[in-house]
C-alpha positions in Angstrom: 51.3 24.6 20.0 54.3 26.1 21.9 53.2 24.1 25.0 53.0 21.0 23.0 56.6 21.5 21.7 57.9 22.0 25.2 56.2 18.8 26.2 57.8 17.1 23.2 61.3 18.2 24.3 60.6 17.0 27.8 59.5 13.6 26.6 62.6 13.3 24.4 64.9 14.2 27.3 63.1 11.7 29.5 63.6 9.0 26.9 67.4 9.7 26.8 67.6 9.4 30.6 65.6 6.2 30.5 68.0 4.8 27.9 71.0 5.5 30.2 69.3 3.8 33.1 68.4 0.7 31.0 71.9 0.4 29.6 73.3 0.4 33.2 70.7 -2.2 34.3 70.4 -4.6 31.3 73.7 -4.0 29.6 74.3 -2.0 26.5 72.8 -4.5 24.1 69.4 -5.1 25.8 69.2 -1.5 27.0 69.9 0.0 23.6 67.4 -2.4 22.0 64.7 -1.6 24.6 65.3 2.1 24.0 64.9 1.8 20.2 61.7 -0.1 20.6 60.3 2.5 23.1 61.1 5.3 20.6 59.3 3.2 17.9 55.9 2.9 19.6 56.0 6.3 21.2 56.9 8.1 18.0 53.4 8.0 16.4 52.0 9.5 19.6 54.6 12.2 19.7 53.9 13.1 16.1 50.4 14.1 17.0 52.0 17.2 18.4 52.6 18.2 14.8 49.1 18.0 13.1 48.5 18.0 9.4 46.3 20.9 8.2 43.5 19.8 5.9 41.1 22.0 3.9 37.4 21.0 4.0 33.9 22.4 3.2 32.0 22.9 6.5 28.3 23.6 6.5 26.8 25.9 9.1 23.7 23.7 9.2 22.9 22.2 12.7 22.2 18.7 11.3 22.8 17.0 8.0 19.9 15.4 6.1 20.5 11.7 5.5 19.9 10.3 2.0 19.7 6.6 1.8 21.1 4.8 -1.2 20.3 1.2 -2.2 23.0 0.1 -4.7 22.4 -2.9 -6.9 25.8 -4.6 -6.9 24.7 -7.8 -8.7 26.7 -9.3 -11.6 24.9 -7.2 -14.2 26.0 -4.0 -12.4 29.6 -5.2 -11.7 31.2 -5.0 -15.1 34.0 -2.4 -15.3 31.9 0.2 -17.3 29.0 0.0 -14.8 31.4 0.1 -11.8 33.1 3.2 -13.2 29.8 4.9 -13.9 28.5 4.1 -10.4 31.7 5.4 -8.6 31.5 8.6 -10.7 27.9 9.0 -9.8 28.4 8.4 -6.1 31.3 10.9 -6.2 29.1 13.6 -7.7 26.4 12.9 -5.2 28.8 13.2 -2.3 30.2 16.4 -3.7 26.7 17.9 -4.0 25.8 16.8 -0.5 28.8 18.6 0.9 27.3 21.8 -0.4 23.6 21.0 0.4 24.0 19.9 4.0 23.3 16.2 3.5 25.1 13.0 3.9 24.9 9.7 2.0 24.2 6.3 3.7 24.9 3.5 1.2 23.5 0.0 1.4 24.4 -2.7 -1.1 21.9 -5.3 -2.3 24.4 -8.1 -1.4 24.2 -6.9 2.3 20.5 -7.7 2.3 20.4 -11.0 0.5 23.0 -13.8 0.0 21.5 -14.7 -3.3 23.5 -11.9 -5.0 26.7 -13.9 -4.4 25.0 -16.9 -6.0 24.4 -15.0 -9.3 20.8 -13.7 -8.7 19.3 -10.3 -8.3 16.5 -10.3 -5.6 15.7 -6.6 -6.4 12.0 -6.8 -5.3 12.8 -8.5 -2.1 15.7 -6.1 -1.4 13.6 -3.0 -1.9 10.7 -4.3 0.1 13.1 -5.0 3.0 15.2 -1.8 2.8 12.7 0.9 1.9 10.6 0.9 5.2 13.9 1.4 7.1 14.4 4.8 5.4 11.6 6.3 7.4 10.8 9.8 6.2 14.3 10.4 4.8 14.9 10.8 1.1 16.1 7.7 -0.7 17.8 6.6 -4.0 17.7 3.3 -5.8 20.5 2.7 -8.2 19.9 -0.3 -10.5 19.5 -1.5 -14.1 16.1 -3.1 -13.3 17.3 -6.6 -13.7 15.3 -8.8 -11.3 15.5 -12.6 -10.7 11.7 -12.7 -10.4 10.6 -10.1 -12.9 7.0 -11.4 -13.2 6.5 -10.8 -9.5 4.4 -7.6 -9.0 5.9 -5.0 -6.8 4.5 -5.2 -3.2 1.6 -2.9 -2.6 3.1 -2.0 0.7 5.5 0.3 -1.3 2.6 2.4 -2.6 3.3 6.1 -2.4 6.5 5.6 -0.3 8.4 7.8 -2.8 6.1 10.8 -2.2 5.5 12.7 1.0 3.5 15.9 1.4 3.5 16.4 -2.4 7.3 16.1 -2.6 9.1 13.3 -4.4 11.3 12.0 -1.6 12.4 9.0 -3.7 14.7 8.9 -6.7 15.2 5.9 -9.0 18.4 6.0 -11.1 18.1 3.6 -14.0 21.3 2.4 -15.6 21.3 3.1 -19.4 19.5 0.6 -21.5 20.1 -0.2 -25.1 17.1 0.7 -27.3 15.6 -2.7 -28.2 12.1 -3.7 -29.4 10.0 -4.8 -26.4 6.3 -5.2 -25.7 4.9 -5.4 -22.2 1.5 -5.5 -20.6 0.0 -3.8 -17.6 -3.4 -4.6 -16.1 -5.4 -1.4 -15.8 -8.8 -2.6 -14.6 -11.0 -5.6 -14.3 -13.5 -7.1 -11.8 -12.4 -9.1 -8.8 -15.4 -11.4 -9.4 -17.8 -12.1 -12.2 -21.3 -13.5 -12.4 -22.8 -16.6 -14.0 -24.0 -16.1 -17.6 -22.4 -12.7 -17.8 -19.6 -11.6 -20.1 -16.3 -10.5 -18.7 -14.1 -7.5 -19.7 -10.5 -6.9 -18.7 -8.8 -3.6 -19.4 -5.2 -3.9 -20.3 -2.5 -1.4 -21.4 0.0 -2.5 -24.1 3.3 -0.7 -24.1 6.1 -0.7 -26.6 9.7 0.5 -26.6 12.4 0.4 -29.2 14.0 2.2 -32.1 11.2 1.7 -34.5 8.4 3.8 -32.8 8.0 5.7 -36.0 6.6 2.6 -37.7 3.2 1.0 -37.5 3.0 -2.2 -35.4 0.3 -4.8 -34.9 0.3 -7.0 -31.7 -2.0 -9.9 -31.0 -3.4 -10.4 -27.5 -4.8 -13.7 -26.4 -6.8 -14.5 -23.3 -7.0 -18.1 -22.1 -8.0 -20.3 -19.1 -6.3 -23.7 -18.6 -4.8 -23.5 -22.2 -8.3 -22.9 -23.6 -8.4 -19.8 -25.7 -11.2 -17.4 -24.8 -10.5 -14.4 -26.9 -8.0 -12.9 -29.4 -7.6 -9.2 -30.2 -5.3 -7.3 -32.6 -3.8 -4.1 -31.3 -2.4 -1.7 -33.8 0.1 1.0 -32.9 0.2 4.0 -35.2 3.6 5.7 -35.8 4.7 7.5 -32.7 2.4 5.7 -30.3 4.1 4.0 -27.3 1.0 2.7 -25.4 -2.6 1.7 -26.0 -5.3 0.8 -23.6 -7.7 -1.9 -24.8 -10.6 -3.9 -23.5 -10.4 -7.6 -23.8 -13.9 -9.1 -24.0 -14.4 -12.7 -22.8 -17.4 -15.1 -22.8 -19.1 -16.2 -19.6 -17.2 -18.6 -17.4 -18.7 -21.3 -15.1 -19.0 -20.7 -11.4 -15.8 -21.0 -9.3 -12.3 -19.5 -9.3 -10.4 -19.2 -12.6 -6.9 -18.1 -13.5 -7.1 -16.0 -16.7 -3.9 -15.6 -18.7 -3.5 -12.6 -21.0 -0.5 -12.8 -23.4 0.9 -10.6 -26.1 2.5 -12.7 -28.8 6.2 -11.7 -29.3 7.0 -9.4 -32.2 10.1 -9.6 -34.4 13.5 -8.8 -32.8 12.0 -8.9 -29.3 14.4 -10.6 -26.9 12.6 -9.8 -23.6 9.4 -11.8 -23.4 8.9 -12.4 -19.7 6.8 -9.2 -19.5 4.4 -10.3 -22.3 2.1 -12.2 -19.9 -0.3 -11.2 -17.2 -2.4 -13.3 -14.9 -5.8 -12.4 -13.4 -7.6 -14.4 -10.7 -11.4 -14.2 -11.1 -14.2 -15.7 -9.1 -17.5 -16.4 -10.8 -20.5 -15.9 -8.5 -24.2 -16.8 -8.9 -26.3 -14.5 -11.1 -27.2 -10.9 -10.3 -29.8 -9.6 -7.8 -33.0 -8.0 -9.2 -33.8 -4.5 -8.1 -37.1 -2.6 -9.0 -36.8 1.2 -8.9 -39.9 3.4 -9.0 -39.3 7.1 -9.3 -42.3 9.5 -9.0 -40.7 12.2 -11.2 -37.2 13.0 -12.6 -35.0 14.6 -9.9 -31.3 14.9 -8.9 -31.7 12.4 -6.1 -33.3 9.9 -8.5 -30.5 10.3 -11.0 -27.8 9.6 -8.4 -29.7 6.6 -6.9 -30.1 5.1 -10.4 -26.4 5.8 -11.2 -25.2 4.0 -8.2 -27.5 1.0 -8.8 -26.4 0.7 -12.4 -22.7 1.0 -11.5 -22.7 -2.2 -9.4 -22.4 -5.3 -11.6 -24.1 -7.4 -8.9 -27.5 -5.5 -9.5 -29.8 -6.2 -12.4 -32.0 -3.1 -12.1 -35.3 -2.3 -13.8 -36.2 1.4 -13.3 -39.5 3.3 -14.1 -40.0 7.0 -13.6 -43.2 8.9 -14.1 -43.4 11.7 -16.6 -47.2 12.1 -16.8 -49.8 12.1 -14.0 -53.2 10.5 -14.7 -54.7 14.0 -14.4 -52.5 15.4 -17.2 -54.7 16.3 -20.2 -52.6 16.2 -23.4 -54.3 16.9 -26.7 -51.8 14.6 -28.4 -51.8 11.0 -29.4 -49.9 8.9 -26.8 -47.6 7.4 -29.5 -46.4 10.8 -30.4 -45.3 11.4 -26.8 -42.8 8.5 -27.0 -44.0 7.2 -23.6 -45.0 3.7 -22.5 -47.8 2.9 -20.1 -46.6 1.9 -16.6 -46.8 -1.9 -16.6 -48.2 -2.0 -13.1 -50.2 -5.2 -13.5 -47.3 -7.3 -14.8 -44.8 -5.9 -12.3 -46.9 -6.4 -9.2 -48.8 -9.6 -10.1 -46.2 -11.5 -12.1 -42.6 -10.2 -11.8 -42.5 -9.0 -8.2 -41.2 -12.4 -6.8 -38.2 -12.2 -9.1 -36.9 -9.1 -7.4 -34.9 -9.0 -4.1 -35.5 -5.4 -3.2 -37.8 -2.5 -4.3 -36.8 1.2 -4.2 -39.8 3.6 -4.0 -38.5 7.1 -4.4 -40.7 10.3 -4.3 -43.6 8.1 -5.4 -47.3 8.5 -4.7 -48.6 5.0 -4.0 -52.4 5.6 -4.2 -52.0 7.5 -7.4 -50.4 4.7 -9.4 -50.9 1.5 -7.3 -54.3 0.0 -6.5 -54.8 -1.5 -3.1 -54.4 -5.0 -4.6 -51.0 -4.1 -6.0 -50.0 -2.5 -2.7 -50.9 -5.6 -0.8 -48.7 -7.7 -3.1 -45.9 -5.3 -2.3 -46.5 -5.6 1.5 -46.6 -9.4 1.2 -43.3 -9.2 -0.8 -41.6 -7.4 2.1 -43.2 -9.5 4.8 -41.9 -12.7 3.1 -38.3 -11.5 3.1 -37.9 -8.8 0.5 -36.2 -5.5 1.0 -37.7 -2.0 0.7 -35.9 1.3 0.4 -38.3 4.2 0.8 -37.1 7.7 -0.2 -39.3 10.7 0.4 -40.0 13.8 -1.6 -42.8 16.2 -2.7 -44.9 13.4 -4.1 -44.5 11.0 -1.2 -46.6 10.4 2.0 -49.8 12.1 0.8 -53.0 11.8 2.7 -54.3 8.9 0.6 -51.0 7.1 0.9 -51.7 6.9 4.7 -55.4 6.6 5.0 -56.2 4.0 2.3 -52.9 2.3 1.7 -52.0 -1.3 2.8 -48.3 -0.1 2.8 -49.2 2.2 5.7 -48.9 -0.8 7.9 -45.2 -0.9 7.2 -44.5 2.8 8.2 -42.1 3.3 11.1 -44.3 5.9 12.7 -47.9 6.6 13.6 -49.8 9.8 12.8 -52.3 11.5 15.0 -55.2 10.2 12.9 -56.2 9.4 9.4 -58.7 11.2 7.3 -61.5 9.5 5.5 -60.7 8.1 2.1 -61.4 10.3 -0.8 -62.1 9.2 -4.3 -61.8 12.7 -5.8 -58.9 12.8 -8.2 -58.2 16.3 -7.2 -57.3 15.0 -3.7 -54.1 13.5 -5.2 -52.7 17.0 -5.4 -53.5 17.9 -1.7 -50.6 18.6 0.6 -48.9 15.6 2.1 -50.2 14.2 5.3 -46.6 14.4 6.5 -45.6 17.8 5.4 -42.6 18.2 3.0 -40.8 21.5 3.1 -38.5 21.9 0.0 -36.8 25.0 1.5 -36.1 23.6 5.0 -32.4 23.4 5.7 -30.9 20.9 8.1 -27.8 19.1 9.1 -27.4 15.4 9.9 -27.1 14.0 13.4 -26.8 10.4 14.5 -29.7 9.0 16.4 -29.4 7.3 19.8 -31.1 3.9 19.5 -30.8 1.5 22.5 -28.4 -1.4 22.5 -30.9 -4.0 21.4 -32.2 -2.0 18.4 -28.7 -1.0 17.4 -27.7 -4.6 17.2 -30.7 -5.4 14.9 -29.9 -2.6 12.5 -26.2 -3.0 11.8 -26.4 -0.4 9.0 -26.2 2.2 11.8 -22.7 1.1 12.6 -21.6 1.7 9.0 -23.3 5.1 8.8 -21.8 6.5 11.9 -18.3 5.9 10.5 -19.1 8.2 7.6 -19.0 11.9 7.6 -22.6 12.7 6.4 -22.4 16.5 6.6 -21.5 19.1 4.1 -19.1 22.0 4.4 -20.0 24.5 7.2 -21.2 27.0 4.7 -23.6 24.5 3.0 -26.5 22.5 4.3 -29.1 20.0 3.0 -32.5 21.4 1.9 -35.8 19.6 1.6 -37.3 17.4 4.4 -40.5 15.8 5.7 -41.4 17.3 9.0 -41.7 14.3 11.4 -41.2 16.1 14.7 -44.9 15.7 15.4 -45.3 12.0 14.7 -44.8 9.1 17.1 -42.2 6.4 16.3 -43.3 2.8 16.5 -42.2 1.2 19.8 -41.4 -2.2 18.3 -39.6 -3.3 15.2 -38.1 0.1 14.3 -34.6 1.5 14.9 -34.0 5.3 14.4 -30.8 5.8 12.5 -30.4 9.5 11.6 -31.9 12.8 12.8 -32.2 16.1 11.0 -31.4 19.1 13.0 -32.9 22.3 11.6 -31.8 25.9 12.1 -34.4 26.5 14.9 -32.8 23.8 17.0 -35.6 21.2 16.5 -34.9 17.6 15.5 -36.9 15.5 13.1 -36.5 11.8 12.1 -34.4 11.6 8.9 -33.8 7.9 8.6 -35.1 4.7 10.2 -34.8 0.9 9.8 -37.7 -1.5 10.3 -38.0 -5.3 10.0 -41.6 -6.3 9.3 -42.1 -10.1 9.2 -39.1 -11.7 7.4 -38.2 -8.6 5.5 -36.3 -5.4 6.1 -37.0 -1.7 5.2 -35.0 1.5 5.3 -36.9 4.8 5.3 -35.3 8.1 4.2 -37.4 11.2 4.6 -35.4 13.6 2.4 -34.6 13.7 -1.3 -31.5 15.9 -0.9 -28.9 13.4 0.3 -27.5 13.3 -3.3 -25.5 16.4 -2.3 -23.1 14.1 -0.4 -21.8 13.1 -3.9 -21.2 16.7 -4.9 -19.6 18.2 -1.8 -16.2 19.5 -2.9 -14.9 19.7 0.6 -12.6 17.0 2.2 -15.4 15.7 4.3 -17.6 14.5 1.5 -17.3 12.9 -1.9 -19.0 10.6 -4.3 -17.3 7.7 -2.5 -19.1 8.8 0.7 -22.4 8.8 -1.1 -21.8 5.4 -2.6 -20.7 4.0 0.8 -23.9 5.3 2.3 -26.1 3.6 -0.3 -23.9 0.5 -0.3 -24.4 0.0 3.4 -28.1 0.4 3.1 -28.5 -2.1 0.3 -26.1 -4.6 2.0 -28.3 -4.5 5.1 -31.5 -4.8 3.1 -30.3 -7.8 1.1 -28.6 -9.5 4.1 -25.4 -10.0 2.2 -22.5 -8.0 0.9 -22.9 -7.3 -2.8 -19.2 -7.9 -3.3 -19.3 -10.9 -1.0 -18.6 -10.9 2.7 -15.0 -11.9 2.0 -12.9 -11.7 -1.1 -9.2 -11.9 -1.8 -6.9 -9.8 -3.9 -3.2 -9.5 -4.8 -1.9 -13.0 -4.0 1.9 -12.7 -4.0 4.2 -15.8 -4.1 8.0 -15.7 -4.0 10.8 -18.2 -3.7 13.7 -17.6 -1.2 16.1 -20.4 -0.8 14.2 -23.5 0.3 11.1 -21.5 1.3 8.1 -19.9 -0.4 6.8 -16.7 1.2 3.2 -15.6 0.4 0.9 -12.7 1.1 -2.7 -11.8 0.2 -5.0 -8.9 0.7 -8.4 -9.8 2.4 -11.3 -7.5 2.1 -15.0 -7.4 3.0 -17.2 -7.1 6.1 -16.1 -10.5 7.4 -12.5 -9.5 7.3 -12.9 -7.4 10.4 -13.3 -10.6 12.4 -10.2 -12.3 10.9 -8.1 -11.6 13.9 -10.6 -13.1 16.4 -10.2 -16.7 17.6 -8.9 -19.7 15.6 -12.1 -20.5 13.6 -10.2 -19.7 10.4 -8.7 -22.3 8.1 -6.0 -21.5 5.5 -4.8 -23.6 2.6 -2.0 -22.4 0.4 -0.9 -24.3 -2.7 -2.5 -27.5 -1.3 -0.7 -27.2 2.1 -2.6 -26.5 5.3 -1.2 -23.5 7.1 -2.0 -23.3 10.9 -3.8 -20.2 11.9 -1.0 -19.3 14.4 1.6 -19.2 11.6 -0.4 -16.6 9.6 0.8 -13.0 10.2 -2.0 -10.5 10.2 -1.5 -6.8 9.3 -4.6 -4.5 9.5 -4.9 -1.9 6.7 -8.3 -0.7 7.7 -11.3 -2.0 9.6 -12.4 -4.3 6.8 -9.1 -4.9 5.1 -6.2 -7.0 6.1 -2.9 -8.3 4.6 -2.2 -11.9 5.5 1.3 -13.4 5.0 3.3 -16.5 5.8 5.9 -18.9 4.6 5.6 -22.4 3.1 8.4 -24.7 4.3 9.2 -25.9 0.7 10.3 -24.2 -2.5 7.6 -24.4 -5.2 8.5 -24.8 -8.8 8.6 -21.7 -11.0 5.5 -21.1 -13.1 3.3 -23.2 -10.9 -0.4 -22.1 -10.7 -1.3 -22.0 -7.0 -4.6 -21.6 -5.2 -5.2 -20.0 -1.8 -8.3 -20.9 0.1 -9.7 -19.2 3.3 -12.7 -20.5 5.3 -14.1 -18.9 8.4 -16.9 -19.2 10.9 -18.2 -16.5 13.1 -21.6 -15.7 14.7 -21.6 -12.3 13.0 -21.8 -13.8 9.4 -22.0 -17.5 9.7 -19.6 -19.3 7.4 -17.7 -17.8 4.5 -15.3 -19.2 1.9 -13.0 -17.4 -0.5 -10.2 -18.4 -2.9 -7.8 -16.8 -5.3 -5.2 -18.1 -7.8 -1.6 -17.0 -8.2 1.5 -18.0 -10.1 4.9 -18.8 -8.6 7.2 -16.4 -10.6 9.9 -17.8 -12.8 13.5 -17.3 -11.4 16.2 -16.0 -13.8 19.9 -15.9 -13.1 21.9 -12.7 -13.9 23.4 -14.3 -17.0 19.8 -15.0 -18.3 18.3 -11.6 -17.4 18.9 -8.3 -19.0 18.2 -4.9 -17.4 14.6 -3.7 -17.6 13.7 -0.1 -17.7 10.0 -1.2 -17.7 10.6 -2.9 -14.3 11.9 0.4 -12.8 9.1 2.3 -14.5 6.5 0.2 -12.7 8.3 0.8 -9.4 8.2 4.5 -10.1 4.5 4.4 -10.8 3.8 2.5 -7.5 5.9 4.6 -5.2 5.5 8.0 -6.8 9.3 8.5 -6.9 11.2 10.4 -9.6 12.8 8.3 -12.4 16.0 9.4 -14.1 17.8 7.4 -16.8 21.6 7.8 -16.4 23.7 9.2 -19.2 20.7 11.0 -20.6 20.8 14.7 -21.6 19.0 15.9 -18.5 20.5 13.5 -16.0 22.7 15.9 -14.1 20.1 18.7 -14.0 17.4 16.3 -12.9 19.5 14.8 -10.1 20.7 18.3 -8.9 17.1 19.6 -8.9 15.9 16.6 -6.9 18.7 17.1 -4.3 17.8 20.7 -4.0 14.1 19.9 -3.3 14.7 17.2 -0.7 17.4 19.1 1.2 15.7 22.4 1.2 16.9 25.0 -1.3 20.2 26.1 -2.8 20.6 28.9 -0.3 22.5 26.4 1.9 25.5 26.8 -0.5 25.9 30.4 0.7 26.2 29.1 4.2 29.0 26.7 3.4 32.6 27.7 4.2 36.0 26.4 3.4 38.0 25.9 6.6 41.4 24.5 7.5 41.1 21.8 10.1 44.0 20.2 12.0 44.2 16.5 11.8 46.1 15.2 14.9 45.7 11.6 13.9 47.2 11.8 10.5 49.9 9.3 11.4 47.5 6.5 11.9 46.0 6.9 8.5 48.9 4.9 7.1 49.8 1.3 7.8 53.4 1.8 8.9 52.2 3.7 12.0 50.2 0.8 13.0 53.2 -1.5 12.6 55.2 0.7 15.0 52.7 -0.1 17.7 54.0 -3.6 17.6 57.2 -2.3 19.2 55.3 -2.1 22.6 55.1 -5.9 23.1 58.6 -6.4 21.8 60.0 -3.9 24.3 58.3 -5.9 27.1 59.9 -9.1 25.8 63.4 -7.6 25.7 63.2 -6.1 29.1 61.8 -9.3 30.6 64.0 -11.7 28.7 65.7 -13.3 31.7 62.4 -14.0 33.4 61.0 -15.6 30.2 63.9 -17.4 28.6 67.0 -17.3 30.9 70.3 -15.6 30.0 71.2 -17.1 26.7 71.9 -14.7 24.0 72.7 -11.8 26.4 75.8 -11.0 28.6 75.5 -10.6 32.3 75.8 -7.3 33.8 78.8 -6.4 36.1 76.6 -6.5 39.3 75.1 -9.9 38.4 78.6 -11.4 37.9 79.8 -10.2 41.3 76.6 -11.5 43.0 76.9 -14.8 41.3 80.6 -15.2 42.4 79.7 -14.4 46.0 77.1 -17.0 46.1 79.5 -19.8 45.1 80.3 -22.3 47.9 84.2 -22.3 48.8 83.8 -25.8 50.4 82.8 -27.3 47.1 85.4 -26.3 44.6 84.0 -28.4 41.9 80.5 -27.2 42.3 78.8 -25.6 39.4 78.4 -21.8 39.7 74.7 -20.8 39.9 73.6 -17.8 38.0 70.5 -16.0 39.4 68.5 -13.7 37.3 68.5 -10.1 38.3 
């Protein structure tokens, strides 16, 4: 500081000397004025020698964690009370961040959309545009929940963006709402498609909020299609209940795509009714597919196969399982056993053509099916039916191979067949293909050649699944097929079983006899895939395994090769953006070529104008923009058609509704809207001015910034501010003295000599230059 003061004195002395020189050169008026102006613009710089000492909290943290804030500054949040509340909240957040090694980065909604200045609140659009920019940093949304398009569902792209590694990195601060009676609906579940002549059920949650929760309330729900009422249901809230989940049953609908409207009739004193209505697009498909399931005896594997087939609405399953063998001798009347005879004659002589696939599981063919019935089953498969064969202790006995027409369909050949035996005791002989119930094994993918792999596309689906249990577990129970010979033609090996001794045995194979298809599984322990508690297996893995098998057998996806979900329509200015989720096996080819046609709300959209975002191998999100603004409340249909050698031609359609647009003066804040966002993103939700508000915010800040130990590493230090002069406006005005000084010193060159006296030297020089021969000549004055 002492060196700076000596420099300050030297500069001041230099300025005085400069003033004397300027007065001698320009005269005392111009010289003095130039000196004053020089002091004016040099003064703010010289004052930096005397810094202002400020006290500040300094964290010893190497870097500060950024917390992003999206501030709703629409009209509903700009009243004096809301502004004061917001400024106070931001001040408290900033103060807390100074102690917790974080910094705030604020973004206003008006900076994202120009519609805010026009009296609208594009909250959904603003959050969808802003939230991905936060990356992995914590974020805060401050709003009252008012949205210009409140019926527009929150984009699914925001799912779980408020939660990371089990930590709620998002915080939604809801402006306080007056307690008012309100009813709103939330769609919990429902099929994406239905079937002809089948009833439909939608699962809906009815919420209520208000001051009178301690009173009983009855709300009427109505479901309709094209203003035609389909169902009415009364929902009664008991005192204290705030939500109820109900099932809305509806009668069968004709084939095609329908837009179902579910509405809760308004109750007394309810002012917000935009959230009383839900829409559901539903496609009605042809009737179900018949499946015949034959189970030799009750087992765990049989239970899981039946559970899967019954869970799929596409399948109409008839199941028979054997509880008594023909050799059982019961000294009891058959009626008293509560059993029915196996209707083998009717099934295999009359009803078999009505099925699309037959599942034979741990079943002894010769024991229950005469050769004539077995021949009908073989003809069923050869003519285009599907067969799923699952082994077990009762399967593949000697008589099943030696005297069975079904043996012609087997994917392997045995060394030789024994002579046929008519002795009933032979039914209990050991299987011709041995079954070891204690043999442990792990699953390994087979290695079929390229041509056979192309024929059995189920192999592609299975190799994408993790079909093994935890390392400490293993499957148990297997037919030993390591000694048999696989058929050279018409068979594709799919899976191999690797035993503890290092040997490999065929576990699964696919065959295609005649026009039909068959899948052979030589173990009855694959149900363990559904019970594996480890991360590599789950019930979903087991269902995917069976779903792929049935899809290949039936030559079609049970949930259609292509279907659409979550059609979203919005209005922005003079445009209408749209997006839709596409799922199904045909979706994997949606990015190949231009053999796809898109029609949105009656307008053809070129394939090149459709944006494609892949979510997974068979799931995409398509989006685009229509060049016109559609009317609010318009029911709009989206159609997709595609052609590809892998699946031929597919069509799919879905309905959506253009959401109504409300100005801020027509729209109140909605805590329900923010609650839906909290559920989707997984963020924390805090209502301002509540009793726990400050504690909840402080706790959230402590979690996302680390822990409160950072407060101990925060110090109060005195920091010199060398630029304190420029924090005020008058210092900036003094900088204008610089150009004024230049003008004063160069006045003669710019404007001549008017307004200033000549210096003594200039007068002498001008007199010397006058011509003596021309006494009347005008004296010329030259600028210095």
